[in-house]
DRENTISE-203910 format. One record per residue (C-alpha): residue in one letter; residue number from 1; x, y, z. Coordinates in nm, 2 decimals. Example, Ala and Ser with C-alpha at 12.3 -4.5 7.8 and 13.67 -1.06 7.14 Angstrom:
@res: A; n: 1; c1: 1.23; c2: -0.45; c3: 0.78 .
@res: S; n: 2; c1: 1.37; c2: -0.11; c3: 0.71 .
// end
This chain:
@res: M; n: 1; c1: -5.21; c2: 1.10; c3: 3.03 .
@res: T; n: 2; c1: -5.45; c2: 0.91; c3: 3.24 .
@res: L; n: 3; c1: -5.30; c2: 0.59; c3: 3.42 .
@res: T; n: 4; c1: -5.54; c2: 0.36; c3: 3.53 .
@res: I; n: 5; c1: -5.48; c2: 0.13; c3: 3.86 .
@res: E; n: 6; c1: -5.55; c2: -0.22; c3: 3.84 .
@res: S; n: 7; c1: -5.56; c2: -0.45; c3: 4.12 .
@res: G; n: 8; c1: -5.51; c2: -0.86; c3: 4.11 .
@res: V; n: 9; c1: -5.30; c2: -0.88; c3: 3.79 .
@res: E; n: 10; c1: -5.06; c2: -1.16; c3: 3.81 .
@res: L; n: 11; c1: -4.63; c2: -1.06; c3: 3.79 .
@res: P; n: 12; c1: -4.45; c2: -1.22; c3: 3.55 .
@res: N; n: 13; c1: -4.20; c2: -1.52; c3: 3.64 .
@res: R; n: 14; c1: -3.87; c2: -1.38; c3: 3.72 .
@res: R; n: 15; c1: -3.64; c2: -1.37; c3: 3.44 .
@res: K; n: 16; c1: -3.34; c2: -1.53; c3: 3.46 .
@res: G; n: 17; c1: -3.13; c2: -1.38; c3: 3.20 .
@res: R; n: 18; c1: -2.82; c2: -1.59; c3: 3.06 .
@res: T; n: 19; c1: -2.88; c2: -1.82; c3: 3.32 .
@res: N; n: 20; c1: -3.08; c2: -2.05; c3: 3.16 .
@res: M; n: 21; c1: -2.89; c2: -2.11; c3: 2.87 .
@res: F; n: 22; c1: -2.66; c2: -2.28; c3: 3.12 .
@res: P; n: 23; c1: -2.71; c2: -2.61; c3: 3.33 .
@res: F; n: 24; c1: -2.69; c2: -2.41; c3: 3.69 .
@res: D; n: 25; c1: -3.03; c2: -2.56; c3: 3.80 .
@res: Q; n: 26; c1: -2.92; c2: -2.90; c3: 3.71 .
@res: M; n: 27; c1: -2.59; c2: -2.90; c3: 3.90 .
@res: D; n: 28; c1: -2.49; c2: -3.10; c3: 4.20 .
@res: V; n: 29; c1: -2.24; c2: -2.99; c3: 4.45 .
@res: G; n: 30; c1: -1.88; c2: -3.09; c3: 4.33 .
@res: Q; n: 31; c1: -2.00; c2: -3.07; c3: 3.93 .
@res: S; n: 32; c1: -1.86; c2: -2.83; c3: 3.64 .
@res: F; n: 33; c1: -1.94; c2: -2.76; c3: 3.31 .
@res: F; n: 34; c1: -1.69; c2: -2.59; c3: 3.03 .
@res: V; n: 35; c1: -1.81; c2: -2.39; c3: 2.79 .
@res: P; n: 36; c1: -1.57; c2: -2.32; c3: 2.49 .
@res: L; n: 37; c1: -1.41; c2: -1.98; c3: 2.41 .
@res: S; n: 38; c1: -1.56; c2: -2.04; c3: 2.04 .
@res: V; n: 39; c1: -1.92; c2: -2.10; c3: 2.15 .
@res: K; n: 40; c1: -1.92; c2: -1.76; c3: 2.44 .
@res: R; n: 41; c1: -1.70; c2: -1.51; c3: 2.60 .
@res: P; n: 42; c1: -1.56; c2: -1.64; c3: 2.91 .
@res: G; n: 43; c1: -1.70; c2: -1.28; c3: 3.03 .
@res: T; n: 44; c1: -2.05; c2: -1.39; c3: 2.90 .
@res: V; n: 45; c1: -2.03; c2: -1.68; c3: 3.12 .
@res: Q; n: 46; c1: -1.89; c2: -1.51; c3: 3.42 .
@res: V; n: 47; c1: -2.21; c2: -1.26; c3: 3.45 .
@res: A; n: 48; c1: -2.44; c2: -1.54; c3: 3.41 .
@res: T; n: 49; c1: -2.25; c2: -1.72; c3: 3.72 .
@res: T; n: 50; c1: -2.25; c2: -1.39; c3: 3.89 .
@res: R; n: 51; c1: -2.65; c2: -1.39; c3: 3.85 .
@res: A; n: 52; c1: -2.72; c2: -1.73; c3: 3.91 .
@res: N; n: 53; c1: -2.55; c2: -1.66; c3: 4.29 .
@res: Q; n: 54; c1: -2.77; c2: -1.36; c3: 4.29 .
@res: I; n: 55; c1: -3.11; c2: -1.57; c3: 4.28 .
@res: G; n: 56; c1: -3.11; c2: -1.69; c3: 4.63 .
@res: D; n: 57; c1: -3.18; c2: -2.04; c3: 4.63 .
@res: G; n: 58; c1: -2.87; c2: -2.13; c3: 4.81 .
@res: K; n: 59; c1: -2.70; c2: -2.24; c3: 4.54 .
@res: K; n: 60; c1: -2.36; c2: -2.08; c3: 4.46 .
@res: F; n: 61; c1: -2.10; c2: -2.12; c3: 4.19 .
@res: K; n: 62; c1: -1.73; c2: -2.02; c3: 4.09 .
@res: C; n: 63; c1: -1.63; c2: -1.93; c3: 3.72 .
@res: S; n: 64; c1: -1.30; c2: -1.94; c3: 3.61 .
@res: T; n: 65; c1: -1.12; c2: -1.90; c3: 3.26 .
@res: V; n: 66; c1: -0.92; c2: -2.22; c3: 3.18 .
@res: Q; n: 67; c1: -0.74; c2: -2.38; c3: 2.94 .
@res: T; n: 68; c1: -0.88; c2: -2.80; c3: 2.91 .
@res: K; n: 69; c1: -0.78; c2: -3.09; c3: 2.66 .
@res: Q; n: 70; c1: -1.05; c2: -3.20; c3: 2.45 .
@res: V; n: 71; c1: -1.02; c2: -3.51; c3: 2.18 .
@res: T; n: 72; c1: -1.22; c2: -3.39; c3: 1.88 .
@res: V; n: 73; c1: -1.14; c2: -3.71; c3: 1.67 .
@res: E; n: 74; c1: -1.10; c2: -4.02; c3: 1.86 .
@res: G; n: 75; c1: -0.71; c2: -4.18; c3: 1.85 .
@res: R; n: 76; c1: -0.59; c2: -3.85; c3: 1.80 .
@res: E; n: 77; c1: -0.39; c2: -3.62; c3: 2.07 .
@res: P; n: 78; c1: -0.62; c2: -3.37; c3: 2.25 .
@res: T; n: 79; c1: -0.63; c2: -3.03; c3: 2.18 .
@res: I; n: 80; c1: -0.60; c2: -2.75; c3: 2.41 .
@res: V; n: 81; c1: -0.92; c2: -2.54; c3: 2.45 .
@res: N; n: 82; c1: -0.95; c2: -2.20; c3: 2.59 .
@res: G; n: 83; c1: -1.29; c2: -2.13; c3: 2.78 .
@res: A; n: 84; c1: -1.45; c2: -2.07; c3: 3.11 .
@res: R; n: 85; c1: -1.53; c2: -2.35; c3: 3.36 .
@res: V; n: 86; c1: -1.83; c2: -2.34; c3: 3.65 .
@res: W; n: 87; c1: -1.84; c2: -2.54; c3: 3.92 .
@res: R; n: 88; c1: -2.12; c2: -2.54; c3: 4.19 .
@res: I; n: 89; c1: -1.99; c2: -2.51; c3: 4.55 .
@res: E; n: 90; c1: -2.27; c2: -2.46; c3: 4.76 .
// end
């Protein structure tokens, strides 16, 4: 097999993987978002957070498995929901 060597071929944009399914690039320091366990496994969110921290744009994030209260119907008692919360810390 013969391979052709080429010059001037542009590199594709860097893929962000799972980071683009979460709003990392829209967050300011001190903000957070919650992903319910019913939507994504906490491990998926943790991997995306690790990758977002490796991009090298100076932003840093912290991910933790948490429980939060959510009101599903106005006027009813909130329910406890398990999931992952991500904070922008830098």
